[in-house]
Structures are given as C-alpha cells and as structure tokens.
N, CA, C and O atoms as a MOPAC input file, in Angstrom:
PM7 MOZYME 1SCF
protein

 N     17.26700 1    87.29300 1   -66.67400 1
 C     16.57500 1    86.50800 1   -65.79200 1
 C     16.27800 1    85.81000 1   -64.98700 1
 O     17.12800 1    84.93900 1   -65.17200 1
 N     15.79400 1    85.52600 1   -64.30400 1
 C     15.57000 1    84.91300 1   -62.62200 1
 C     16.32800 1    83.72300 1   -62.28400 1
 O     15.75900 1    82.78500 1   -62.84300 1
 N     16.83600 1    83.51500 1   -61.96000 1
 C     17.00000 1    82.08100 1   -61.68000 1
 C     16.29500 1    81.48800 1   -61.26200 1
 O     16.66600 1    80.34300 1   -61.00400 1
 N     15.41600 1    81.71600 1   -61.05900 1
 C     13.88100 1    81.22500 1   -59.92500 1
 C     12.64100 1    80.63000 1   -61.01600 1
 O     11.83400 1    81.40900 1   -61.52400 1
 N     12.62900 1    79.55100 1   -61.21400 1
 C     11.36500 1    79.35600 1   -62.32100 1
 C      9.89200 1    80.50200 1   -62.09900 1
 O     10.11300 1    81.45400 1   -61.35000 1
 N      8.74500 1    80.42900 1   -62.59700 1
 C      7.92700 1    81.52200 1   -62.45000 1
 C      6.50900 1    80.18700 1   -60.94300 1
 O      5.47500 1    80.41500 1   -60.31500 1
 N      7.42000 1    79.00700 1   -61.11100 1
 C      6.44600 1    78.16500 1   -60.64800 1
 C      7.77800 1    77.60800 1   -59.25000 1
 O      8.66300 1    76.91400 1   -59.75200 1
 N      7.93100 1    77.81500 1   -57.89300 1
 C      8.80000 1    77.01200 1   -57.61600 1
 C      7.90900 1    75.88500 1   -56.90900 1
 O      6.70200 1    75.79100 1   -56.68800 1
 N      9.27600 1    74.87600 1   -56.58400 1
 C      9.32100 1    73.77400 1   -55.74800 1
 C      9.41600 1    74.76600 1   -54.06300 1
 O      9.81600 1    75.90800 1   -53.83800 1
 N      8.83200 1    73.65800 1   -53.11500 1
 C      9.16000 1    74.01900 1   -51.98900 1
 C     10.79100 1    74.29400 1   -51.26000 1
 O     11.18500 1    75.04900 1   -50.37100 1
 N     11.31800 1    73.49600 1   -51.94400 1
 C     13.02100 1    73.76600 1   -51.46600 1
 C     13.20000 1    75.41800 1   -52.39800 1
 O     13.72000 1    76.32700 1   -51.75100 1
 N     12.85000 1    75.66100 1   -53.57300 1
 C     13.44900 1    75.89800 1   -54.02700 1
 C     12.87600 1    77.95500 1   -53.17900 1
 O     13.60100 1    78.94000 1   -53.03800 1
 N     11.00900 1    77.73500 1   -52.76000 1
 C     10.88700 1    79.20000 1   -51.87500 1
 C     11.31800 1    79.29500 1   -50.93100 1
 O     11.62300 1    80.44500 1   -50.61200 1
 N     11.59500 1    78.20700 1   -49.95900 1
 C     12.83600 1    77.78600 1   -49.17500 1
 C     13.86300 1    78.83700 1   -49.35300 1
 O     14.26600 1    79.66000 1   -48.53100 1
 N     14.23900 1    78.63200 1   -50.69400 1
 C     16.03400 1    79.54900 1   -51.11700 1
 C     15.39200 1    80.59900 1   -51.00200 1
 O     15.37200 1    81.17300 1   -49.91300 1
 N     14.78400 1    81.04900 1   -51.98400 1
 C     14.15000 1    82.64400 1   -52.74100 1
 C     13.96000 1    83.47500 1   -51.44700 1
 O     14.08300 1    84.69700 1   -51.53800 1
 N     13.54900 1    82.67900 1   -49.75500 1
 C     12.77300 1    82.86000 1   -48.91900 1
 C     14.34800 1    83.67300 1   -47.64500 1
 O     14.34400 1    84.74600 1   -47.04200 1
 N     15.50300 1    82.52100 1   -47.69600 1
 C     16.60200 1    82.36000 1   -47.30300 1
 C     16.31200 1    81.78200 1   -45.55400 1
 O     16.98200 1    82.00700 1   -44.54700 1
 N     14.96300 1    80.92700 1   -45.74200 1
 C     14.31800 1    80.20700 1   -44.75200 1
 C     14.60700 1    78.52300 1   -44.71800 1
 O     15.00600 1    77.78400 1   -45.61800 1
 N     14.28100 1    78.26300 1   -43.47200 1
 C     13.94700 1    76.11000 1   -44.11100 1
 C     13.19800 1    76.27800 1   -45.15700 1
 O     12.92300 1    77.24200 1   -45.87200 1
 N     12.79900 1    74.73700 1   -45.11700 1
 C     11.46800 1    74.18500 1   -45.71300 1
 C     11.05500 1    74.11500 1   -44.36200 1
 O      9.83300 1    74.04100 1   -44.49800 1
 N     11.16100 1    74.10300 1   -43.79000 1
 C     10.41400 1    73.74400 1   -42.32800 1
 C      9.65100 1    74.82000 1   -42.61200 1
 O      8.68900 1    74.78000 1   -43.37900 1
 N     10.20500 1    76.24300 1   -41.76100 1
 C      9.51900 1    77.25600 1   -41.79700 1
 C      8.26700 1    77.03400 1   -43.00000 1
 O      7.19600 1    76.49700 1   -42.71800 1
 N      8.65200 1    77.61100 1   -44.55000 1
 C      7.44800 1    77.56800 1   -45.28700 1
 C      6.48300 1    76.83100 1   -45.04700 1
 O      5.41900 1    77.45000 1   -45.04600 1
 N      6.38700 1    75.55100 1   -44.80000 1
 C      5.92800 1    74.35700 1   -44.75300 1
 C      5.01400 1    74.83000 1   -43.76300 1
 O      3.84500 1    74.45700 1   -43.86100 1
 N      5.43300 1    75.79500 1   -42.56900 1
 C      4.52600 1    75.26600 1   -41.28700 1
 C      4.05000 1    76.96000 1   -41.63100 1
 O      3.28100 1    77.37900 1   -40.76600 1
 N      4.33400 1    77.85400 1   -42.59400 1
 C      3.93200 1    78.73900 1   -42.92600 1
 C      2.57200 1    78.87500 1   -43.55400 1
 O      1.61700 1    79.57400 1   -43.21500 1
 N      2.73400 1    77.95700 1   -44.64600 1
 C      1.50000 1    77.51200 1   -45.15000 1
 C      0.45700 1    76.72600 1   -44.27100 1
 O     -0.76200 1    76.79700 1   -44.42600 1
 N      1.01900 1    76.07200 1   -43.45600 1
 C     -0.12200 1    74.99300 1   -42.83200 1
 C     -0.99900 1    76.02300 1   -42.70500 1
 O     -2.13500 1    76.23400 1   -43.12900 1
 N      0.15300 1    76.91100 1   -41.69800 1
 C     -1.23800 1    78.04700 1   -40.66900 1
 C     -1.92600 1    79.43600 1   -41.74300 1
 O     -2.64100 1    80.34900 1   -41.32900 1
 N     -1.55800 1    79.27700 1   -42.86000 1
 C     -2.20700 1    79.84000 1   -44.01800 1
 C     -2.12400 1    81.37800 1   -44.03800 1
 O     -2.91900 1    82.29500 1   -44.24300 1
 N      0.15300 1    81.18000 1   -43.51400 1
 C      0.43300 1    82.74700 1   -43.31700 1
 C      1.79400 1    83.69800 1   -44.53700 1
 O      2.55800 1    84.65400 1   -44.40200 1
 N      1.23000 1    82.11500 1   -46.34100 1
 C      1.92200 1    82.54000 1   -47.49400 1
 C      1.41300 1    81.60400 1   -48.24500 1
 O      1.44100 1    80.39500 1   -48.01100 1
 N      0.91800 1    82.16600 1   -49.20000 1
 C      0.18100 1    81.11400 1   -50.61300 1
 C      1.32100 1    79.60000 1   -50.50600 1
 O      2.46400 1    79.24400 1   -50.22200 1
 N     -0.11100 1    79.09500 1   -51.00700 1
 C      0.99600 1    77.41200 1   -51.63300 1
 C     -0.13100 1    76.01200 1   -52.36400 1
 O     -1.28600 1    75.70800 1   -52.06500 1
 N      0.62600 1    75.53900 1   -53.18500 1
 C     -0.52400 1    74.70200 1   -53.19300 1
 C     -0.01900 1    73.69600 1   -53.79100 1
 O      0.79700 1    73.70200 1   -54.71300 1
 N     -0.94000 1    72.03300 1   -52.79300 1
 C     -0.35000 1    70.82200 1   -53.23700 1
 C     -0.77000 1    70.74800 1   -54.80500 1
 O     -1.85100 1    71.16700 1   -55.21700 1
 N      0.21000 1    70.16900 1   -55.61000 1
 C     -0.18400 1    69.67700 1   -56.65100 1
 C      0.79700 1    67.83900 1   -57.40700 1
 O      1.64800 1    67.54000 1   -58.24400 1
 N     -0.09400 1    67.15800 1   -56.39100 1
 C      0.25800 1    65.70300 1   -57.08500 1
 C      1.01000 1    65.47900 1   -55.88800 1
 O      2.05800 1    64.86900 1   -56.09700 1
 N      0.82700 1    65.73600 1   -54.90300 1
 C      1.59300 1    65.40900 1   -53.46000 1
 C      2.88100 1    66.15100 1   -52.72400 1
 O      3.47900 1    66.06500 1   -51.65100 1
 N      2.97800 1    67.28000 1   -54.49200 1
 C      4.54700 1    68.04300 1   -53.48600 1
 C      3.71600 1    69.70400 1   -53.40900 1
 O      2.52600 1    69.43500 1   -53.57100 1
 N      3.85100 1    71.21300 1   -53.23800 1
 C      4.39200 1    71.29100 1   -52.78000 1
 C      5.15800 1    72.15200 1   -54.42700 1
 O      6.20500 1    71.94000 1   -55.03700 1
 N      3.57900 1    73.51200 1   -54.73200 1
 C      4.22200 1    74.75700 1   -55.48300 1
 C      3.66500 1    76.11500 1   -55.14400 1
 O      2.51400 1    76.40400 1   -54.81800 1
 N      4.92500 1    77.03800 1   -55.31600 1
 C      4.46200 1    78.42100 1   -54.99900 1
 C      4.67000 1    78.77400 1   -56.48600 1
 O      5.21900 1    78.15800 1   -57.40000 1
 N      3.92300 1    80.21600 1   -56.41400 1
 C      4.19200 1    80.70900 1   -58.19600 1
 C      5.60100 1    82.12100 1   -56.95400 1
 O      5.74700 1    82.40000 1   -55.76400 1
 N      6.07900 1    82.42100 1   -57.95800 1
 C      6.84200 1    83.49700 1   -57.38400 1
 C      6.39300 1    84.68400 1   -57.06700 1
 O      6.65800 1    85.21500 1   -55.98800 1
 N      5.74700 1    85.16100 1   -57.87500 1
 C      5.10100 1    86.41000 1   -57.69200 1
 C      4.09600 1    86.34600 1   -56.42300 1
 O      4.04000 1    87.16100 1   -55.50300 1
 N      3.81100 1    85.91800 1   -56.48700 1
 C      2.89700 1    85.95600 1   -54.89200 1
 C      3.70200 1    85.79000 1   -53.85400 1
 O      3.26800 1    86.00300 1   -52.72200 1
 N      4.92000 1    85.40900 1   -54.04800 1
 C      6.46700 1    84.68600 1   -52.39800 1
 C      6.90100 1    86.39600 1   -53.02600 1
 O      7.52500 1    87.02100 1   -52.16800 1
 N      6.69600 1    87.08900 1   -54.17000 1
 C      7.56100 1    88.08200 1   -53.98400 1
 C      6.31800 1    88.82500 1   -53.29900 1
 O      6.58600 1    89.01800 1   -52.11300 1
 N      5.26800 1    89.22400 1   -53.58400 1
 C      4.20700 1    90.04500 1   -53.20900 1
 C      3.82300 1    89.66300 1   -50.99400 1
 O      3.16100 1    90.20200 1   -50.10700 1
 N      4.40100 1    88.90700 1   -51.07600 1
 C      4.10800 1    88.79800 1   -49.21200 1
 C      5.73700 1    88.67600 1   -49.13600 1
 O      6.32600 1    87.89100 1   -48.39200 1
 N      6.20300 1    89.36200 1   -49.81200 1
 C      7.40200 1    89.53600 1   -48.63900 1
 C      7.21000 1    91.73900 1   -49.32100 1
 O      8.01600 1    92.64200 1   -49.09600 1
 N      6.48100 1    91.78500 1   -49.74900 1
 C      6.31000 1    93.84800 1   -49.85400 1
 C      5.02600 1    93.27900 1   -48.98100 1
 O      4.00600 1    93.73100 1   -49.50200 1
 N      4.79600 1    92.68200 1   -48.16000 1
 C      3.02100 1    92.93900 1   -47.55100 1
 C      2.16100 1    93.41000 1   -48.67500 1
 O      1.54800 1    94.46900 1   -48.80700 1
 N      2.25600 1    92.42800 1   -49.40900 1
 C      1.16300 1    93.15500 1   -50.62300 1
 C      0.18400 1    91.66400 1   -50.60600 1
 O     -0.92000 1    91.70400 1   -51.14900 1
 N      0.79800 1    90.03400 1   -49.77700 1
 C     -0.50600 1    89.39300 1   -49.99200 1
 C     -1.64100 1    89.04900 1   -48.94400 1
 O     -1.71000 1    89.32000 1   -47.74500 1
 N     -2.26700 1    88.55600 1   -49.54500 1
 C     -3.52400 1    88.42500 1   -48.58400 1
 C     -4.06600 1    87.18700 1   -48.50500 1
 O     -4.78100 1    86.88800 1   -49.46200 1
 N     -3.88800 1    86.04400 1   -47.29900 1
 C     -4.61700 1    84.90100 1   -47.02900 1
 C     -5.88600 1    85.34600 1   -48.35800 1
 O     -6.13900 1    86.50800 1   -48.67700 1
 N     -6.68500 1    83.83400 1   -49.10300 1
 C     -7.76000 1    83.85100 1   -48.90100 1
 C     -9.07900 1    84.04900 1   -48.21000 1
 O    -10.10400 1    84.03300 1   -48.89200 1
 N     -9.14300 1    84.25800 1   -46.73900 1
 C     -9.82800 1    84.04600 1   -46.04500 1
 C     -9.89500 1    85.44300 1   -46.23200 1
 O    -11.07200 1    85.72500 1   -46.01100 1
 N     -8.82200 1    87.23200 1   -46.72900 1
 C     -9.51800 1    88.51900 1   -46.66700 1
 C     -9.26000 1    88.47800 1   -48.04100 1
 O     -8.15300 1    88.36300 1   -48.56700 1
 N    -10.14800 1    88.56000 1   -48.48900 1
 C    -10.26200 1    89.41800 1   -50.09500 1
 C    -10.34000 1    90.36800 1   -49.85400 1
 O    -10.93100 1    91.08700 1   -49.04900 1
 N     -9.44400 1    90.44400 1   -50.89100 1
 C     -9.59400 1    92.71100 1   -50.79100 1
 C    -10.70200 1    93.32500 1   -51.61600 1
 O    -10.80900 1    93.49200 1   -52.83000 1
 N    -11.35900 1    93.56400 1   -50.76900 1
 C    -13.03600 1    94.35200 1   -51.39000 1
 C    -12.66800 1    95.07100 1   -52.42600 1
 O    -11.45000 1    95.24700 1   -52.39600 1
 N    -13.40100 1    95.78400 1   -53.72500 1
 C    -14.19700 1    96.14100 1   -54.23500 1
 C    -13.48000 1    97.47000 1   -54.32800 1
 O    -13.59100 1    98.11100 1   -55.37300 1
 N    -12.89900 1    97.84700 1   -53.52600 1
 C    -12.74300 1    99.54500 1   -53.60100 1
 C    -11.38400 1    99.13800 1   -53.03500 1
 O    -10.86500 1   100.24000 1   -53.21400 1
 N    -10.47900 1    98.46700 1   -52.53100 1
 C     -9.22500 1    98.10300 1   -52.47500 1
 C     -8.68100 1    97.55400 1   -53.79000 1
 O     -7.56900 1    97.95000 1   -54.13700 1
 N     -9.23000 1    96.83000 1   -54.43400 1
 C     -9.22200 1    96.04800 1   -55.58000 1
 C     -8.78700 1    97.51500 1   -56.93900 1
 O     -7.91300 1    97.58700 1   -57.80300 1
 N    -10.07800 1    98.61400 1   -56.44300 1
 C     -9.66000 1    99.46200 1   -57.55100 1
 C     -8.69600 1    99.95100 1   -57.71200 1
 O     -7.99300 1   100.09500 1   -58.71200 1
 N     -8.48800 1   100.60700 1   -55.45500 1
 C     -7.71200 1   101.19700 1   -55.43200 1
 C     -5.75500 1   100.80600 1   -56.08000 1
 O     -4.78100 1   101.40200 1   -56.54200 1
 N     -6.12900 1    99.63800 1   -55.73800 1
 C     -4.82600 1    98.48400 1   -56.47400 1
 C     -5.12000 1    99.15900 1   -57.80600 1
 O     -4.53000 1   100.20500 1   -58.07600 1
 N     -6.04300 1    98.59800 1   -58.70400 1
 C     -5.25000 1    98.65600 1   -60.17300 1
 C     -4.62100 1   100.56400 1   -60.57500 1
 O     -3.67100 1   100.95800 1   -61.25000 1
 N     -5.70800 1   101.33200 1   -59.76900 1
 C     -5.43900 1   102.48400 1   -60.28700 1
 C     -4.20500 1   103.35200 1   -60.07100 1
 O     -3.74800 1   104.16500 1   -60.87400 1
 N     -3.46400 1   102.87700 1   -58.15400 1
 C     -2.10200 1   102.99100 1   -58.62700 1
 C     -0.69700 1   102.52400 1   -59.29900 1
 O      0.39900 1   103.07400 1   -59.40600 1
 N     -1.25100 1   101.17900 1   -59.73300 1
 C     -0.51400 1   100.07700 1   -60.58500 1
 C     -0.48700 1   100.58700 1   -62.07600 1
 O      0.61600 1   100.57300 1   -62.62300 1
 N     -1.49500 1   101.00500 1   -62.74800 1
 C     -1.91000 1   101.47500 1   -63.89800 1
 C     -1.46800 1   102.87800 1   -64.40300 1
 O     -1.08000 1   103.44500 1   -65.42500 1
 N     -1.85600 1   103.19200 1   -62.60500 1
 C     -0.64100 1   105.40500 1   -62.42100 1
 C     -2.28700 1   106.23600 1   -63.20600 1
 O     -2.01000 1   107.14300 1   -63.99000 1
 N     -3.34400 1   106.04600 1   -63.07700 1
 C     -4.28000 1   106.62300 1   -63.73600 1
 C     -5.26300 1   107.35800 1   -62.08800 1
 O     -5.14800 1   107.24400 1   -60.86800 1
 N     -6.16000 1   108.07900 1   -63.04500 1
 C     -7.04600 1   109.39100 1   -61.50600 1
 C     -8.25300 1   108.01700 1   -61.91200 1
 O     -8.24600 1   107.51300 1   -63.03500 1
 N     -8.65100 1   107.82800 1   -61.46600 1
 C    -10.59900 1   106.92000 1   -61.06800 1
 C    -11.02200 1   107.93800 1   -61.31300 1
 O    -10.44400 1   108.99400 1   -61.05900 1
 N    -12.42200 1   107.80600 1   -62.00900 1
 C    -13.15100 1   109.12800 1   -62.98500 1
 C    -13.97700 1   109.34100 1   -60.89000 1
 O    -14.05500 1   108.48500 1   -60.00900 1
 N    -14.33100 1   110.56700 1   -60.88000 1
 C    -14.62800 1   111.15100 1   -59.27100 1
 C    -16.65700 1   110.59100 1   -59.60800 1
 O    -17.38700 1   110.58200 1   -58.61600 1
 N    -17.31300 1   110.17000 1   -61.10500 1
 C    -18.38400 1   109.67300 1   -61.29600 1
 C    -18.16400 1   108.11400 1   -60.48500 1
 O    -18.90200 1   107.89300 1   -59.52500 1
 N    -17.27800 1   107.19400 1   -60.83800 1
 C    -17.24400 1   106.26400 1   -60.20000 1
 C    -17.36800 1   105.98500 1   -58.70200 1
 O    -18.16900 1   105.37800 1   -57.99200 1
 N    -16.25900 1   106.67000 1   -58.52100 1
 C    -16.65600 1   107.06000 1   -56.33400 1
 C    -17.96300 1   107.19000 1   -56.29400 1
 O    -18.67800 1   106.37400 1   -55.71300 1
 N    -18.43100 1   108.27800 1   -56.93800 1
 C    -19.69000 1   108.72300 1   -56.47100 1
 C    -20.74700 1   107.29200 1   -56.62900 1
 O    -21.30200 1   106.93000 1   -55.59100 1
 N    -20.94700 1   106.70600 1   -57.57300 1
 C    -21.87900 1   106.04800 1   -58.00100 1
 C    -21.08800 1   104.30100 1   -56.75700 1
 O    -21.83000 1   103.41800 1   -56.32900 1
 N    -20.13800 1   104.32900 1   -56.60600 1
 C    -19.70000 1   103.53100 1   -55.28500 1
 C    -20.41500 1   103.77700 1   -53.84600 1
 O    -21.44300 1   103.32600 1   -53.34200 1
 N    -19.84100 1   104.30500 1   -53.59300 1
 C    -20.51700 1   105.46700 1   -52.60700 1
 C    -21.74200 1   105.69400 1   -52.10100 1
 O    -21.93500 1   105.82500 1   -50.89200 1
 N    -23.28300 1   105.80200 1   -53.58700 1
 C    -24.46500 1   105.44300 1   -53.74300 1
 C    -25.30600 1   104.06200 1   -53.25000 1
 O    -26.32600 1   103.80500 1   -52.61200 1
 N    -23.97400 1   103.16500 1   -54.11800 1
 C    -24.48500 1   101.79200 1   -53.93800 1
 C    -24.52700 1   101.75700 1   -52.36600 1
 O    -25.47200 1   101.89600 1   -51.58900 1
 N    -23.23600 1   101.53400 1   -52.16400 1
 C    -23.29200 1   100.94600 1   -50.60500 1
 C    -24.08700 1   101.70900 1   -49.58500 1
 O    -24.41900 1   101.07600 1   -48.58300 1
 N    -24.54500 1   103.31300 1   -49.70700 1
 C    -25.62700 1   103.64400 1   -49.02500 1
 C    -26.91800 1   103.10900 1   -49.20400 1
 O    -27.72300 1   103.26400 1   -48.28600 1
 N    -27.29300 1   102.44700 1   -50.32100 1
 C    -28.49500 1   102.48200 1   -51.07600 1
 C    -28.77300 1   100.80000 1   -49.73800 1
 O    -29.72900 1   100.41900 1   -49.06200 1
 N    -27.77900 1   100.44100 1   -49.89200 1
 C    -27.26100 1    98.37900 1   -49.51000 1
 C    -27.68200 1    99.07300 1   -48.07400 1
 O    -28.87100 1    98.86300 1   -47.83400 1
 N    -26.71500 1   100.19000 1   -46.60700 1
 C    -26.93400 1    99.93700 1   -45.70300 1
 C    -28.38500 1   100.45800 1   -45.28000 1
 O    -28.91200 1   100.25800 1   -44.18600 1
 N    -29.03400 1   101.29400 1   -46.55400 1
 C    -30.15800 1   102.04900 1   -46.27800 1
 C    -31.57700 1   100.47100 1   -46.25100 1
 O    -32.23100 1   100.15400 1   -45.25700 1
 N    -31.65200 1    99.84800 1   -47.54000 1
 C    -32.65000 1    99.26500 1   -47.46300 1
 C    -30.96800 1    97.35500 1   -48.00600 1
 O    -30.15300 1    97.20200 1   -48.91600 1
 N    -31.26600 1    96.73700 1   -47.11000 1
 C    -30.46300 1    95.92500 1   -46.81700 1
 C    -31.84500 1    94.30400 1   -47.36800 1
 O    -33.07300 1    94.37100 1   -47.32800 1
 N    -31.22700 1    93.43600 1   -47.68100 1
 C    -31.53300 1    92.38200 1   -48.76400 1
 C    -32.80100 1    91.64000 1   -47.90000 1
 O    -32.22100 1    91.34800 1   -46.85400 1
 N    -34.27000 1    91.15100 1   -47.74500 1
 C    -34.20200 1    89.94900 1   -46.95400 1
 C    -34.10900 1    89.09800 1   -47.22500 1
 O    -34.07000 1    88.18800 1   -46.39700 1

C-alpha cells in the first residue's frame, strides 16, 4: 500500500517529488504540472504526478490527438489495432484535407 493518498496536498506532492512547495506552486502556475485549486487549496492527482515524472503528462493546452490516444491505449492493453481502423482513419483525414468544411 502506498504511503500517499490518491489525492495529494501541496506538501504531499512536494514530498513525493522531493522538491519544495514553492517549486510545485511555480510549476503549476506555469502549466508544467497538473494541479487544481479546491476550496482555496491546491490538490494533485497522484497518478498524474507519476505520469509527469514518466514524461507521459501533457498540459491541457496540448490534448492528445485521436491517433495518439488510440496508440497509447493499444500499447497499454497490449492488443493490435485492426488495420481496417487505421485505413478508415487515414481515409477520413484525407477527405477532410481535400474538402474542408466552409
């Protein structure tokens, strides 16, 4: 069992990452780290912090593309993506590029 809860306080997030609370606060303000103010206090999702350390977390301004989401889930689940799905996605992208909506 982990010594940290699923939702962390600012102090717990700093302790988990072994940095100061001020560093955490600066990173969140710059959008370099996930966090949310709840009731005037910062809270952090432990899994998102771990994803940040693994280099898997992205700021909200850079959402994953559909292709990236499919690829990530394919790897996570350890399954092969059907070739027909890939072909359908390529064809849809090609149609959009050739005939953009007015």
